[in-house]
N, C-alpha and C positions, 0 to 999 in steps of 0.2 A: 560322605561328602555333604556339605551344607547346601540347602536350596535357598538360603536367604543371604542377603547382602549385609556384610558387617557394617555396623554403624559406629563411626569414630567421631567424637566431638572434641574440638579444641576451642574452649570458650575464650573470647577476646577480652577478658577482664584485665584491667591494668594491674591489679594485685597479683594475679597469676603470672603475668609477664615479669613483674618485679621479683617475685620469689624464684621464678625459673632462672633469671639472670644470676641470682646468688648461688643457686646450686650448680650452675654451669661453671662459675668462676673458680679456677684452681686455687686462688688465694683466699677463698672463704674458709675461715677456721671451723674446726669440727663442731663446736656448740652452735654456731650460727648456721652451718650447713644443716644440722639436724632440725633446728627450728624452721628453716626455710622449707625443708622437705615436709615437715608437719603442716606448715601453712598451705602448701600446695595440696596436701591431703584434705585439709579443711575446705578450701574453696572449690576444689574439684568435686568433693562429696556434696557440697551445697548444690552445685549444678546437676549432679547425678540424681539427687533426690527430688528435683523439680518435676512435678506432675507424675511422680512415681509412687509416693507413699499414700495409701488410702486414708481417708478421713471420715469422720462421722459428725453429723449435725446434732448439736445439743442446744438447750435453752439456758441462757445465763441472764442474771440480773445485773445490769449496770447501775451506777448511782442514780440514773434517771428513768430507766425503763427496762423491761424484759425484751430480749432479742435472740434471734437465732445466731449460732456461732459454730465454727468447725474446730475440731481437735483431731489429733492423730488417732486412728483406729487402734484401741488398746489391744485388740485381739489379733492384729496383723503381726506376722512373724518376720523378723529381720535378723540376718546374721552378717557379721563382718569377718572376713577371712584374710588375715595378714599373711603374706608369703615371706617367711623368714629367710634372711635376716632383715633385709632393707624395708620390708613391709611394716615392721614394727615401728619405724620412725613416723609412719602416717596414721597408725591405728588409733592412737589416743585422741588426735584432733578429729578424726572421723566419728569416733564414738561420742565425742562431746556434743555433736549435733543430734544424735539419736541414742541417748543414754541407755535405753531399754534393749538395745541390740545385743545379741549373744556374740561372743568372740570365740572363734575356732581357729587355732594356730596350725599352720602347715609349714614344715621346714624342708627346703630343697637345697641340695648341694650340686653345683655344676662341675663336671669333669672338664678341666681346662684344655685337654687334648681332643676329646671327642665332642665337647660342648653338650653332651647329654646330661640331663638333670635326674638326680636320684633323691627320692623322698627319705628323710631321716627322722621326721617328726610328724605324726598324724593325730590331731586332736579332734577330728571330725566324728560326729555320731555315726553309727552304722547305717542309719537311714535318715533321710531328710524329707520333710513335708514338701509336696509338690507346690504348695502355696508360699513357701519361704522365699522372701526376697533376699538376694545374696550380693553383698558388696565385697569385692576382692581388692586388697591393696597390694600392688606389685609395681614399685616405682620405675623399674626398667623393663621394657619389652624389647628384647634384642632379637633373638631368633623366634621367640614365642613358644619354644618347646616346653618350658616349665608350665606356662598357662594352659597349654593343650593337655598336659598330663593332669593338671588340676581339674579341668573341665571334664575330662574322661572320668575321673574319680567321682565328681559331683553327679554326673549323669548316672553312674552305676548305683549311686545311693538314693536316687529318686528325685533329684533336684530338677526343676524346670529351667532350662538354660535361657529361655526368654525372660526370666526374672533375675538374670545375673548381670551385674554392672561392674566394670573394672576401672579402678583409679590408678593412673600411671603418670609419673612426671614426664617421661619421654618414651615414645613408641617409635620403633624403627620400621621402615617400610617392609623389610623381609618378615618381621614378626606379624604385621597386619595381614600380609598375604598368606602366611602359614595358618594363622588363627582363622581367618575368613574362609579358607578352603574347607575347614572342618566344622567351625562353630560360628556361623554367620548370625545366629540369633541373638548373640550377646551385644551389649553396648559398651564401648570403651571411652572413657573421659581422660584426655591427656593434655598436658600443658604445651607439648610440641610434638611434631612428627619429624624425625631425622631420616635421611635417605638411605644410609648404608652402614655396614659393619666393617671393622678392620679384620685382619687375618686371625685375630684372637677372639673374635666374636663380640667385641665391644662396639657400642653405638658411637658413631662419629657424626657431628662433633660431641654429642653426648654430654656426660658429666663425670666419667670415670666409673669406679665401682661404688655404687650408692651405699652398700652395706659397710664397706671399709671406711668411707668418708663420714658416715653417720656415727660410727661407733669407735673410730680411731684405731682400726686394725689394718693389717696388711695381708 
């Protein structure tokens, strides 16, 4: 059990609200849906990186004088973990903000009857540095079961969960309760929090199946 309170941030940015509306709308065509999901990834990542990435002070010469300036710490380790499939729609826009970040893919498939998630692709290294900052892209947090499995795996490999941040388009209240009971040390950045799930485990009002809508599958 976690002894910490889960921190969930819903940034009140008008661009986040705009792109959220487009991913919710059932009439949004696939290419625009995928673009909107990517833009949510971009702006939520921007918020998640605030006061999180270490910097170092250097001296630079401007056209007029020498001055102190800050740049990202080139020795800092940052990893982005997209949860397939839907997480792929966010990863490119996330990486555009931090091009040096490593990408580790994880693929999970949900059993539609039991709602349990099974890992079918694991691209993580066997061990992770305890200093690695980890950004997880998981557009939909419905029950939270997949993310809990991912966090268990990261913990086994040496990750520091206090350095984990999650990017999600929509988080459901049941998922936040489930995750918070186990892993309160992490931070979640979402465009919205929806209150409940239907009998199939889909978020309501939600946006449907993010993976299917992003890649044109059923």
